[in-house]
PDB file of N, CA, C and O in Angstrom:
ATOM      1  N   MET A   1      10.121 134.494   0.884  1.00  0.00           N
ATOM      2  CA  MET A   1       8.874 134.780   1.566  1.00  0.00           C
ATOM      3  C   MET A   1       9.177 135.615   2.804  1.00  0.00           C
ATOM      4  O   MET A   1      10.058 135.266   3.591  1.00  0.00           O
ATOM      5  N   GLU A   2       8.467 136.692   2.975  1.00  0.00           N
ATOM      6  CA  GLU A   2       8.710 137.575   4.094  1.00  0.00           C
ATOM      7  C   GLU A   2       7.927 137.106   5.312  1.00  0.00           C
ATOM      8  O   GLU A   2       6.870 136.486   5.195  1.00  0.00           O
ATOM      9  N   ILE A   3       8.464 137.411   6.466  1.00  0.00           N
ATOM     10  CA  ILE A   3       7.766 137.072   7.703  1.00  0.00           C
ATOM     11  C   ILE A   3       6.491 137.902   7.763  1.00  0.00           C
ATOM     12  O   ILE A   3       6.502 139.095   7.460  1.00  0.00           O
ATOM     13  N   GLY A   4       5.414 137.276   8.150  1.00  0.00           N
ATOM     14  CA  GLY A   4       4.132 137.947   8.210  1.00  0.00           C
ATOM     15  C   GLY A   4       3.266 137.691   6.986  1.00  0.00           C
ATOM     16  O   GLY A   4       2.133 138.168   6.916  1.00  0.00           O
ATOM     17  N   THR A   5       3.795 136.937   6.012  1.00  0.00           N
ATOM     18  CA  THR A   5       3.050 136.630   4.789  1.00  0.00           C
ATOM     19  C   THR A   5       2.158 135.417   5.028  1.00  0.00           C
ATOM     20  O   THR A   5       2.477 134.550   5.841  1.00  0.00           O
ATOM     21  N   THR A   6       1.046 135.365   4.315  1.00  0.00           N
ATOM     22  CA  THR A   6       0.160 134.212   4.381  1.00  0.00           C
ATOM     23  C   THR A   6       0.577 133.217   3.315  1.00  0.00           C
ATOM     24  O   THR A   6       0.864 133.599   2.180  1.00  0.00           O
ATOM     25  N   ALA A   7       0.613 131.931   3.680  1.00  0.00           N
ATOM     26  CA  ALA A   7       1.019 130.908   2.711  1.00  0.00           C
ATOM     27  C   ALA A   7       0.152 129.676   2.884  1.00  0.00           C
ATOM     28  O   ALA A   7      -0.230 129.322   3.999  1.00  0.00           O
ATOM     29  N   LYS A   8      -0.155 129.023   1.766  1.00  0.00           N
ATOM     30  CA  LYS A   8      -0.857 127.744   1.825  1.00  0.00           C
ATOM     31  C   LYS A   8       0.156 126.675   2.197  1.00  0.00           C
ATOM     32  O   LYS A   8       1.279 126.679   1.692  1.00  0.00           O
ATOM     33  N   VAL A   9      -0.224 125.777   3.059  1.00  0.00           N
ATOM     34  CA  VAL A   9       0.679 124.707   3.474  1.00  0.00           C
ATOM     35  C   VAL A   9       0.099 123.397   2.981  1.00  0.00           C
ATOM     36  O   VAL A   9      -1.035 123.051   3.312  1.00  0.00           O
ATOM     37  N   GLN A  10       0.873 122.666   2.189  1.00  0.00           N
ATOM     38  CA  GLN A  10       0.402 121.392   1.679  1.00  0.00           C
ATOM     39  C   GLN A  10       0.928 120.236   2.508  1.00  0.00           C
ATOM     40  O   GLN A  10       0.303 119.177   2.553  1.00  0.00           O
ATOM     41  N   ARG A  11       2.066 120.417   3.166  1.00  0.00           N
ATOM     42  CA  ARG A  11       2.621 119.332   3.958  1.00  0.00           C
ATOM     43  C   ARG A  11       3.231 119.923   5.219  1.00  0.00           C
ATOM     44  O   ARG A  11       4.139 120.751   5.151  1.00  0.00           O
ATOM     45  N   VAL A  12       2.731 119.496   6.356  1.00  0.00           N
ATOM     46  CA  VAL A  12       3.272 119.924   7.638  1.00  0.00           C
ATOM     47  C   VAL A  12       3.554 118.676   8.443  1.00  0.00           C
ATOM     48  O   VAL A  12       2.707 117.788   8.537  1.00  0.00           O
ATOM     49  N   GLN A  13       4.748 118.600   9.028  1.00  0.00           N
ATOM     50  CA  GLN A  13       5.086 117.428   9.819  1.00  0.00           C
ATOM     51  C   GLN A  13       4.604 117.660  11.252  1.00  0.00           C
ATOM     52  O   GLN A  13       5.382 117.994  12.146  1.00  0.00           O
ATOM     53  N   ALA A  14       3.310 117.473  11.439  1.00  0.00           N
ATOM     54  CA  ALA A  14       2.701 117.640  12.750  1.00  0.00           C
ATOM     55  C   ALA A  14       1.405 116.847  12.758  1.00  0.00           C
ATOM     56  O   ALA A  14       0.883 116.483  11.704  1.00  0.00           O
ATOM     57  N   THR A  15       0.893 116.584  13.944  1.00  0.00           N
ATOM     58  CA  THR A  15      -0.369 115.854  14.026  1.00  0.00           C
ATOM     59  C   THR A  15      -1.481 116.859  14.304  1.00  0.00           C
ATOM     60  O   THR A  15      -1.873 117.072  15.452  1.00  0.00           O
ATOM     61  N   ILE A  16      -1.970 117.459  13.255  1.00  0.00           N
ATOM     62  CA  ILE A  16      -3.052 118.439  13.352  1.00  0.00           C
ATOM     63  C   ILE A  16      -4.197 117.926  12.494  1.00  0.00           C
ATOM     64  O   ILE A  16      -4.025 117.698  11.297  1.00  0.00           O
ATOM     65  N   GLN A  17      -5.349 117.746  13.092  1.00  0.00           N
ATOM     66  CA  GLN A  17      -6.511 117.249  12.373  1.00  0.00           C
ATOM     67  C   GLN A  17      -7.652 118.230  12.561  1.00  0.00           C
ATOM     68  O   GLN A  17      -7.726 118.832  13.632  1.00  0.00           O
ATOM     69  N   PRO A  18      -8.529 118.437  11.626  1.00  0.00           N
ATOM     70  CA  PRO A  18      -8.502 117.966  10.252  1.00  0.00           C
ATOM     71  C   PRO A  18      -7.474 118.725   9.425  1.00  0.00           C
ATOM     72  O   PRO A  18      -6.628 119.435   9.967  1.00  0.00           O
ATOM     73  N   LEU A  19      -7.556 118.571   8.118  1.00  0.00           N
ATOM     74  CA  LEU A  19      -6.580 119.127   7.194  1.00  0.00           C
ATOM     75  C   LEU A  19      -6.438 120.638   7.362  1.00  0.00           C
ATOM     76  O   LEU A  19      -7.425 121.354   7.535  1.00  0.00           O
ATOM     77  N   ILE A  20      -5.197 121.107   7.308  1.00  0.00           N
ATOM     78  CA  ILE A  20      -4.924 122.539   7.433  1.00  0.00           C
ATOM     79  C   ILE A  20      -5.321 123.232   6.135  1.00  0.00           C
ATOM     80  O   ILE A  20      -4.935 122.796   5.051  1.00  0.00           O
ATOM     81  N   GLN A  21      -6.085 124.301   6.244  1.00  0.00           N
ATOM     82  CA  GLN A  21      -6.513 125.032   5.055  1.00  0.00           C
ATOM     83  C   GLN A  21      -5.701 126.301   4.846  1.00  0.00           C
ATOM     84  O   GLN A  21      -5.593 126.787   3.720  1.00  0.00           O
ATOM     85  N   GLN A  22      -5.137 126.836   5.900  1.00  0.00           N
ATOM     86  CA  GLN A  22      -4.431 128.097   5.774  1.00  0.00           C
ATOM     87  C   GLN A  22      -3.372 128.164   6.863  1.00  0.00           C
ATOM     88  O   GLN A  22      -3.576 127.649   7.963  1.00  0.00           O
ATOM     89  N   ALA A  23      -2.258 128.789   6.567  1.00  0.00           N
ATOM     90  CA  ALA A  23      -1.221 128.981   7.574  1.00  0.00           C
ATOM     91  C   ALA A  23      -0.729 130.416   7.503  1.00  0.00           C
ATOM     92  O   ALA A  23      -0.571 130.976   6.417  1.00  0.00           O
ATOM     93  N   VAL A  24      -0.491 131.002   8.654  1.00  0.00           N
ATOM     94  CA  VAL A  24      -0.010 132.372   8.721  1.00  0.00           C
ATOM     95  C   VAL A  24       1.294 132.366   9.503  1.00  0.00           C
ATOM     96  O   VAL A  24       1.353 131.840  10.614  1.00  0.00           O
ATOM     97  N   ILE A  25       2.334 132.946   8.927  1.00  0.00           N
ATOM     98  CA  ILE A  25       3.616 133.030   9.622  1.00  0.00           C
ATOM     99  C   ILE A  25       3.575 134.261  10.515  1.00  0.00           C
ATOM    100  O   ILE A  25       3.237 135.355  10.063  1.00  0.00           O
ATOM    101  N   THR A  26       3.921 134.078  11.783  1.00  0.00           N
ATOM    102  CA  THR A  26       3.884 135.196  12.717  1.00  0.00           C
ATOM    103  C   THR A  26       5.293 135.537  13.176  1.00  0.00           C
ATOM    104  O   THR A  26       6.179 134.683  13.184  1.00  0.00           O
ATOM    105  N   THR A  27       5.487 136.772  13.553  1.00  0.00           N
ATOM    106  CA  THR A  27       6.783 137.179  14.089  1.00  0.00           C
ATOM    107  C   THR A  27       6.637 137.347  15.594  1.00  0.00           C
ATOM    108  O   THR A  27       5.616 137.846  16.067  1.00  0.00           O
ATOM    109  N   PRO A  28       7.645 136.937  16.345  1.00  0.00           N
ATOM    110  CA  PRO A  28       7.555 137.064  17.796  1.00  0.00           C
ATOM    111  C   PRO A  28       7.615 138.531  18.229  1.00  0.00           C
ATOM    112  O   PRO A  28       8.343 139.336  17.650  1.00  0.00           O
ATOM    113  N   THR A  29       6.837 138.855  19.254  1.00  0.00           N
ATOM    114  CA  THR A  29       6.887 140.205  19.816  1.00  0.00           C
ATOM    115  C   THR A  29       7.267 140.081  21.282  1.00  0.00           C
ATOM    116  O   THR A  29       6.509 139.495  22.054  1.00  0.00           O
ATOM    117  N   PRO A  30       8.398 140.604  21.688  1.00  0.00           N
ATOM    118  CA  PRO A  30       8.840 140.490  23.080  1.00  0.00           C
ATOM    119  C   PRO A  30       7.796 141.086  24.000  1.00  0.00           C
ATOM    120  O   PRO A  30       7.158 142.060  23.601  1.00  0.00           O
ATOM    121  N   PRO A  31       7.575 140.583  25.185  1.00  0.00           N
ATOM    122  CA  PRO A  31       8.262 139.449  25.809  1.00  0.00           C
ATOM    123  C   PRO A  31       7.539 138.128  25.615  1.00  0.00           C
ATOM    124  O   PRO A  31       7.716 137.219  26.425  1.00  0.00           O
ATOM    125  N   GLN A  32       6.727 137.987  24.565  1.00  0.00           N
ATOM    126  CA  GLN A  32       6.016 136.733  24.332  1.00  0.00           C
ATOM    127  C   GLN A  32       6.970 135.682  23.783  1.00  0.00           C
ATOM    128  O   GLN A  32       8.131 135.612  24.186  1.00  0.00           O
ATOM    129  N   ASN A  33       6.465 134.858  22.854  1.00  0.00           N
ATOM    130  CA  ASN A  33       7.288 133.797  22.266  1.00  0.00           C
ATOM    131  C   ASN A  33       8.527 134.374  21.608  1.00  0.00           C
ATOM    132  O   ASN A  33       8.501 135.475  21.058  1.00  0.00           O
ATOM    133  N   THR A  34       9.607 133.619  21.671  1.00  0.00           N
ATOM    134  CA  THR A  34      10.827 134.052  20.995  1.00  0.00           C
ATOM    135  C   THR A  34      11.050 133.237  19.733  1.00  0.00           C
ATOM    136  O   THR A  34      12.032 133.459  19.024  1.00  0.00           O
ATOM    137  N   GLU A  35      10.153 132.291  19.434  1.00  0.00           N
ATOM    138  CA  GLU A  35      10.266 131.466  18.231  1.00  0.00           C
ATOM    139  C   GLU A  35       9.201 131.866  17.226  1.00  0.00           C
ATOM    140  O   GLU A  35       8.072 132.182  17.604  1.00  0.00           O
ATOM    141  N   PRO A  36       9.560 131.853  15.930  1.00  0.00           N
ATOM    142  CA  PRO A  36       8.519 132.024  14.915  1.00  0.00           C
ATOM    143  C   PRO A  36       7.572 130.826  14.968  1.00  0.00           C
ATOM    144  O   PRO A  36       7.973 129.730  15.360  1.00  0.00           O
ATOM    145  N   SER A  37       6.336 131.032  14.580  1.00  0.00           N
ATOM    146  CA  SER A  37       5.385 129.926  14.604  1.00  0.00           C
ATOM    147  C   SER A  37       4.410 130.063  13.444  1.00  0.00           C
ATOM    148  O   SER A  37       4.277 131.120  12.828  1.00  0.00           O
ATOM    149  N   ILE A  38       3.735 128.952  13.171  1.00  0.00           N
ATOM    150  CA  ILE A  38       2.693 128.942  12.149  1.00  0.00           C
ATOM    151  C   ILE A  38       1.366 128.760  12.872  1.00  0.00           C
ATOM    152  O   ILE A  38       1.224 127.878  13.719  1.00  0.00           O
ATOM    153  N   ILE A  39       0.409 129.593  12.535  1.00  0.00           N
ATOM    154  CA  ILE A  39      -0.933 129.440  13.084  1.00  0.00           C
ATOM    155  C   ILE A  39      -1.741 128.683  12.041  1.00  0.00           C
ATOM    156  O   ILE A  39      -1.968 129.181  10.938  1.00  0.00           O
ATOM    157  N   CYS A  40      -2.175 127.473  12.394  1.00  0.00           N
ATOM    158  CA  CYS A  40      -2.919 126.619  11.470  1.00  0.00           C
ATOM    159  C   CYS A  40      -4.409 126.774  11.737  1.00  0.00           C
ATOM    160  O   CYS A  40      -4.853 126.702  12.883  1.00  0.00           O
ATOM    161  N   VAL A  41      -5.179 126.987  10.670  1.00  0.00           N
ATOM    162  CA  VAL A  41      -6.628 127.136  10.784  1.00  0.00           C
ATOM    163  C   VAL A  41      -7.272 125.941  10.101  1.00  0.00           C
ATOM    164  O   VAL A  41      -7.077 125.735   8.903  1.00  0.00           O
ATOM    165  N   ASP A  42      -8.047 125.140  10.856  1.00  0.00           N
ATOM    166  CA  ASP A  42      -8.675 123.963  10.252  1.00  0.00           C
ATOM    167  C   ASP A  42     -10.039 124.330   9.664  1.00  0.00           C
ATOM    168  O   ASP A  42     -10.434 125.496   9.647  1.00  0.00           O
ATOM    169  N   GLN A  43     -10.749 123.304   9.181  1.00  0.00           N
ATOM    170  CA  GLN A  43     -12.032 123.523   8.510  1.00  0.00           C
ATOM    171  C   GLN A  43     -13.079 124.127   9.429  1.00  0.00           C
ATOM    172  O   GLN A  43     -14.014 124.774   8.957  1.00  0.00           O
ATOM    173  N   ASN A  44     -12.939 123.928  10.729  1.00  0.00           N
ATOM    174  CA  ASN A  44     -13.906 124.457  11.692  1.00  0.00           C
ATOM    175  C   ASN A  44     -13.450 125.793  12.270  1.00  0.00           C
ATOM    176  O   ASN A  44     -13.975 126.247  13.287  1.00  0.00           O
ATOM    177  N   GLN A  45     -12.467 126.423  11.614  1.00  0.00           N
ATOM    178  CA  GLN A  45     -11.907 127.705  12.047  1.00  0.00           C
ATOM    179  C   GLN A  45     -11.211 127.614  13.410  1.00  0.00           C
ATOM    180  O   GLN A  45     -11.006 128.632  14.071  1.00  0.00           O
ATOM    181  N   LYS A  46     -10.849 126.397  13.828  1.00  0.00           N
ATOM    182  CA  LYS A  46     -10.085 126.224  15.063  1.00  0.00           C
ATOM    183  C   LYS A  46      -8.618 126.493  14.741  1.00  0.00           C
ATOM    184  O   LYS A  46      -8.101 126.000  13.738  1.00  0.00           O
ATOM    185  N   THR A  47      -7.947 127.270  15.584  1.00  0.00           N
ATOM    186  CA  THR A  47      -6.543 127.591  15.324  1.00  0.00           C
ATOM    187  C   THR A  47      -5.627 126.814  16.264  1.00  0.00           C
ATOM    188  O   THR A  47      -5.944 126.590  17.432  1.00  0.00           O
ATOM    189  N   THR A  48      -4.493 126.414  15.724  1.00  0.00           N
ATOM    190  CA  THR A  48      -3.453 125.739  16.486  1.00  0.00           C
ATOM    191  C   THR A  48      -2.137 126.414  16.142  1.00  0.00           C
ATOM    192  O   THR A  48      -1.815 126.582  14.966  1.00  0.00           O
ATOM    193  N   THR A  49      -1.369 126.806  17.159  1.00  0.00           N
ATOM    194  CA  THR A  49      -0.078 127.442  16.922  1.00  0.00           C
ATOM    195  C   THR A  49       1.012 126.390  16.995  1.00  0.00           C
ATOM    196  O   THR A  49       1.118 125.654  17.976  1.00  0.00           O
ATOM    197  N   VAL A  50       1.824 126.325  15.941  1.00  0.00           N
ATOM    198  CA  VAL A  50       2.897 125.335  15.856  1.00  0.00           C
ATOM    199  C   VAL A  50       4.216 126.079  15.706  1.00  0.00           C
ATOM    200  O   VAL A  50       4.409 126.790  14.720  1.00  0.00           O
ATOM    201  N   PRO A  51       5.141 125.930  16.676  1.00  0.00           N
ATOM    202  CA  PRO A  51       6.462 126.555  16.509  1.00  0.00           C
ATOM    203  C   PRO A  51       7.166 125.950  15.300  1.00  0.00           C
ATOM    204  O   PRO A  51       7.028 124.756  15.036  1.00  0.00           O
ATOM    205  N   ILE A  52       7.910 126.756  14.573  1.00  0.00           N
ATOM    206  CA  ILE A  52       8.596 126.245  13.389  1.00  0.00           C
ATOM    207  C   ILE A  52       9.981 126.869  13.269  1.00  0.00           C
ATOM    208  O   ILE A  52      10.193 128.042  13.577  1.00  0.00           O
ATOM    209  N   ASN A  53      10.895 126.056  12.820  1.00  0.00           N
ATOM    210  CA  ASN A  53      12.234 126.523  12.509  1.00  0.00           C
ATOM    211  C   ASN A  53      12.178 127.092  11.096  1.00  0.00           C
ATOM    212  O   ASN A  53      11.720 126.419  10.173  1.00  0.00           O
ATOM    213  N   LEU A  54      12.638 128.319  10.923  1.00  0.00           N
ATOM    214  CA  LEU A  54      12.545 128.953   9.606  1.00  0.00           C
ATOM    215  C   LEU A  54      13.331 128.190   8.550  1.00  0.00           C
ATOM    216  O   LEU A  54      12.931 128.168   7.386  1.00  0.00           O
ATOM    217  N   ASN A  55      14.442 127.563   8.930  1.00  0.00           N
ATOM    218  CA  ASN A  55      15.202 126.764   7.965  1.00  0.00           C
ATOM    219  C   ASN A  55      14.372 125.583   7.474  1.00  0.00           C
ATOM    220  O   ASN A  55      14.435 125.224   6.299  1.00  0.00           O
ATOM    221  N   ASP A  56      13.588 124.974   8.378  1.00  0.00           N
ATOM    222  CA  ASP A  56      12.703 123.877   7.977  1.00  0.00           C
ATOM    223  C   ASP A  56      11.643 124.378   6.999  1.00  0.00           C
ATOM    224  O   ASP A  56      11.337 123.715   6.009  1.00  0.00           O
ATOM    225  N   LEU A  57      11.089 125.552   7.286  1.00  0.00           N
ATOM    226  CA  LEU A  57      10.069 126.123   6.409  1.00  0.00           C
ATOM    227  C   LEU A  57      10.647 126.413   5.028  1.00  0.00           C
ATOM    228  O   LEU A  57      10.011 126.134   4.012  1.00  0.00           O
ATOM    229  N   ILE A  58      11.847 126.969   4.997  1.00  0.00           N
ATOM    230  CA  ILE A  58      12.506 127.251   3.713  1.00  0.00           C
ATOM    231  C   ILE A  58      12.739 125.952   2.950  1.00  0.00           C
ATOM    232  O   ILE A  58      12.545 125.902   1.735  1.00  0.00           O
ATOM    233  N   SER A  59      13.153 124.900   3.655  1.00  0.00           N
ATOM    234  CA  SER A  59      13.383 123.601   3.003  1.00  0.00           C
ATOM    235  C   SER A  59      12.095 123.052   2.406  1.00  0.00           C
ATOM    236  O   SER A  59      12.099 122.529   1.292  1.00  0.00           O
ATOM    237  N   ILE A  60      10.995 123.170   3.139  1.00  0.00           N
ATOM    238  CA  ILE A  60       9.699 122.689   2.652  1.00  0.00           C
ATOM    239  C   ILE A  60       9.293 123.464   1.397  1.00  0.00           C
ATOM    240  O   ILE A  60       8.823 122.872   0.425  1.00  0.00           O
ATOM    241  N   ILE A  61       9.472 124.781   1.415  1.00  0.00           N
ATOM    242  CA  ILE A  61       9.101 125.606   0.260  1.00  0.00           C
ATOM    243  C   ILE A  61       9.958 125.246  -0.942  1.00  0.00           C
ATOM    244  O   ILE A  61       9.444 125.147  -2.057  1.00  0.00           O
ATOM    245  N   ARG A  62      11.252 125.051  -0.737  1.00  0.00           N
ATOM    246  CA  ARG A  62      12.135 124.670  -1.851  1.00  0.00           C
ATOM    247  C   ARG A  62      11.735 123.314  -2.424  1.00  0.00           C
ATOM    248  O   ARG A  62      11.719 123.123  -3.640  1.00  0.00           O
ATOM    249  N   GLU A  63      11.412 122.378  -1.536  1.00  0.00           N
ATOM    250  CA  GLU A  63      10.993 121.046  -1.993  1.00  0.00           C
ATOM    251  C   GLU A  63       9.723 121.147  -2.836  1.00  0.00           C
ATOM    252  O   GLU A  63       9.604 120.493  -3.872  1.00  0.00           O
ATOM    253  N   GLN A  64       8.774 121.973  -2.380  1.00  0.00           N
ATOM    254  CA  GLN A  64       7.535 122.147  -3.134  1.00  0.00           C
ATOM    255  C   GLN A  64       7.801 122.782  -4.495  1.00  0.00           C
ATOM    256  O   GLN A  64       7.181 122.404  -5.488  1.00  0.00           O
ATOM    257  N   GLN A  65       8.718 123.743  -4.546  1.00  0.00           N
ATOM    258  CA  GLN A  65       9.054 124.375  -5.825  1.00  0.00           C
ATOM    259  C   GLN A  65       9.670 123.360  -6.781  1.00  0.00           C
ATOM    260  O   GLN A  65       9.365 123.366  -7.974  1.00  0.00           O
ATOM    261  N   GLN A  66      10.539 122.485  -6.262  1.00  0.00           N
ATOM    262  CA  GLN A  66      11.146 121.451  -7.101  1.00  0.00           C
ATOM    263  C   GLN A  66      10.084 120.492  -7.627  1.00  0.00           C
ATOM    264  O   GLN A  66      10.119 120.093  -8.791  1.00  0.00           O
ATOM    265  N   GLN A  67       9.133 120.122  -6.753  1.00  0.00           N
ATOM    266  CA  GLN A  67       8.067 119.220  -7.175  1.00  0.00           C
ATOM    267  C   GLN A  67       7.211 119.863  -8.263  1.00  0.00           C
ATOM    268  O   GLN A  67       6.828 119.197  -9.225  1.00  0.00           O
ATOM    269  N   LYS A  68       6.910 121.157  -8.118  1.00  0.00           N
ATOM    270  CA  LYS A  68       6.125 121.864  -9.131  1.00  0.00           C
ATOM    271  C   LYS A  68       6.869 121.900 -10.459  1.00  0.00           C
ATOM    272  O   LYS A  68       6.276 121.714 -11.522  1.00  0.00           O
ATOM    273  N   GLN A  69       8.177 122.144 -10.386  1.00  0.00           N
ATOM    274  CA  GLN A  69       8.977 122.206 -11.609  1.00  0.00           C
ATOM    275  C   GLN A  69       9.011 120.841 -12.295  1.00  0.00           C
ATOM    276  O   GLN A  69       8.896 120.757 -13.517  1.00  0.00           O
ATOM    277  N   GLN A  70       9.169 119.771 -11.513  1.00  0.00           N
ATOM    278  CA  GLN A  70       9.182 118.426 -12.081  1.00  0.00           C
ATOM    279  C   GLN A  70       7.835 118.092 -12.712  1.00  0.00           C
ATOM    280  O   GLN A  70       7.786 117.494 -13.787  1.00  0.00           O
ATOM    281  N   LEU A  71       6.749 118.472 -12.057  1.00  0.00           N
ATOM    282  CA  LEU A  71       5.415 118.227 -12.595  1.00  0.00           C
ATOM    283  C   LEU A  71       5.212 118.990 -13.904  1.00  0.00           C
ATOM    284  O   LEU A  71       4.647 118.452 -14.856  1.00  0.00           O
ATOM    285  N   PHE A  72       5.667 120.229 -13.953  1.00  0.00           N
ATOM    286  CA  PHE A  72       5.553 121.039 -15.167  1.00  0.00           C
ATOM    287  C   PHE A  72       6.293 120.369 -16.324  1.00  0.00           C
ATOM    288  O   PHE A  72       5.774 120.285 -17.438  1.00  0.00           O
ATOM    289  N   ILE A  73       7.510 119.893 -16.051  1.00  0.00           N
ATOM    290  CA  ILE A  73       8.302 119.221 -17.090  1.00  0.00           C
ATOM    291  C   ILE A  73       7.594 117.950 -17.552  1.00  0.00           C
ATOM    292  O   ILE A  73       7.527 117.683 -18.751  1.00  0.00           O
ATOM    293  N   GLN A  74       7.064 117.162 -16.609  1.00  0.00           N
ATOM    294  CA  GLN A  74       6.343 115.939 -16.963  1.00  0.00           C
ATOM    295  C   GLN A  74       5.143 116.250 -17.852  1.00  0.00           C
ATOM    296  O   GLN A  74       4.888 115.544 -18.828  1.00  0.00           O
ATOM    297  N   GLN A  75       4.407 117.309 -17.514  1.00  0.00           N
ATOM    298  CA  GLN A  75       3.237 117.680 -18.312  1.00  0.00           C
ATOM    299  C   GLN A  75       3.642 118.070 -19.730  1.00  0.00           C
ATOM    300  O   GLN A  75       2.973 117.694 -20.692  1.00  0.00           O
ATOM    301  N   LYS A  76       4.731 118.819 -19.862  1.00  0.00           N
ATOM    302  CA  LYS A  76       5.194 119.238 -21.193  1.00  0.00           C
ATOM    303  C   LYS A  76       5.653 118.034 -22.011  1.00  0.00           C
ATOM    304  O   LYS A  76       5.395 117.969 -23.213  1.00  0.00           O
ATOM    305  N   VAL A  77       6.330 117.079 -21.371  1.00  0.00           N
ATOM    306  CA  VAL A  77       6.770 115.866 -22.071  1.00  0.00           C
ATOM    307  C   VAL A  77       5.553 115.068 -22.530  1.00  0.00           C
ATOM    308  O   VAL A  77       5.524 114.574 -23.657  1.00  0.00           O
ATOM    309  N   GLN A  78       4.546 114.939 -21.657  1.00  0.00           N
ATOM    310  CA  GLN A  78       3.329 114.208 -22.022  1.00  0.00           C
ATOM    311  C   GLN A  78       2.621 114.879 -23.195  1.00  0.00           C
ATOM    312  O   GLN A  78       2.164 114.203 -24.117  1.00  0.00           O
ATOM    313  N   GLU A  79       2.530 116.215 -23.160  1.00  0.00           N
ATOM    314  CA  GLU A  79       1.886 116.938 -24.259  1.00  0.00           C
ATOM    315  C   GLU A  79       2.629 116.699 -25.568  1.00  0.00           C
ATOM    316  O   GLU A  79       2.007 116.489 -26.609  1.00  0.00           O
ATOM    317  N   ALA A  80       3.956 116.731 -25.517  1.00  0.00           N
ATOM    318  CA  ALA A  80       4.759 116.513 -26.726  1.00  0.00           C
ATOM    319  C   ALA A  80       4.572 115.096 -27.250  1.00  0.00           C
ATOM    320  O   ALA A  80       4.472 114.890 -28.459  1.00  0.00           O
ATOM    321  N   LEU A  81       4.525 114.119 -26.350  1.00  0.00           N
ATOM    322  CA  LEU A  81       4.315 112.728 -26.765  1.00  0.00           C
ATOM    323  C   LEU A  81       2.942 112.543 -27.399  1.00  0.00           C
ATOM    324  O   LEU A  81       2.809 111.851 -28.408  1.00  0.00           O
ATOM    325  N   ILE A  82       1.931 113.155 -26.816  1.00  0.00           N
ATOM    326  CA  ILE A  82       0.572 113.054 -27.367  1.00  0.00           C
ATOM    327  C   ILE A  82       0.528 113.668 -28.761  1.00  0.00           C
ATOM    328  O   ILE A  82      -0.064 113.094 -29.675  1.00  0.00           O
ATOM    329  N   GLN A  83       1.150 114.829 -28.929  1.00  0.00           N
ATOM    330  CA  GLN A  83       1.180 115.464 -30.252  1.00  0.00           C
ATOM    331  C   GLN A  83       1.904 114.585 -31.264  1.00  0.00           C
ATOM    332  O   GLN A  83       1.477 114.469 -32.413  1.00  0.00           O
ATOM    333  N   GLN A  84       2.997 113.969 -30.836  1.00  0.00           N
ATOM    334  CA  GLN A  84       3.767 113.107 -31.739  1.00  0.00           C
ATOM    335  C   GLN A  84       2.951 111.883 -32.139  1.00  0.00           C
ATOM    336  O   GLN A  84       2.948 111.483 -33.303  1.00  0.00           O
ATOM    337  N   ILE A  85       2.256 111.287 -31.164  1.00  0.00           N
ATOM    338  CA  ILE A  85       1.426 110.109 -31.447  1.00  0.00           C
ATOM    339  C   ILE A  85       0.294 110.487 -32.401  1.00  0.00           C
ATOM    340  O   ILE A  85       0.004 109.751 -33.344  1.00  0.00           O
ATOM    341  N   GLN A  86      -0.346 111.635 -32.157  1.00  0.00           N
ATOM    342  CA  GLN A  86      -1.457 112.070 -33.006  1.00  0.00           C
ATOM    343  C   GLN A  86      -0.995 112.385 -34.424  1.00  0.00           C
ATOM    344  O   GLN A  86      -1.715 112.114 -35.385  1.00  0.00           O
ATOM    345  N   SER A  87       0.192 112.951 -34.562  1.00  0.00           N
ATOM    346  CA  SER A  87       0.678 113.283 -35.909  1.00  0.00           C
ATOM    347  C   SER A  87       1.124 112.038 -36.672  1.00  0.00           C
ATOM    348  O   SER A  87       1.142 112.046 -37.902  1.00  0.00           O
ATOM    349  N   ASN A  88       1.487 110.964 -35.955  1.00  0.00           N
ATOM    350  CA  ASN A  88       1.884 109.709 -36.598  1.00  0.00           C
ATOM    351  C   ASN A  88       0.687 108.826 -36.923  1.00  0.00           C
ATOM    352  O   ASN A  88       0.813 107.870 -37.688  1.00  0.00           O
ATOM    353  N   ALA A  89      -0.469 109.135 -36.351  1.00  0.00           N
ATOM    354  CA  ALA A  89      -1.654 108.282 -36.551  1.00  0.00           C
ATOM    355  C   ALA A  89      -2.312 108.519 -37.887  1.00  0.00           C
ATOM    356  O   ALA A  89      -3.316 107.881 -38.203  1.00  0.00           O
TER     357      ALA A  89
END
């Protein structure tokens, strides 16, 4: 994921209420912040800027990809089991 890309965030370790609907990764522009941050937009269009470590963000994205892959495999196994049960009935 490139810096400056928009990404949906499903899990953020922060106390931001209500639920985050959109997150935008920003790049620092000197002499402002020197840390990358995520701008969180809630349901009321209120924005909150949260500093983030890029390694943490990469870890979260990798974890989500693993979860998606596991879910995909589970769905395929369930479909195969259903087909097997239906063909044996």
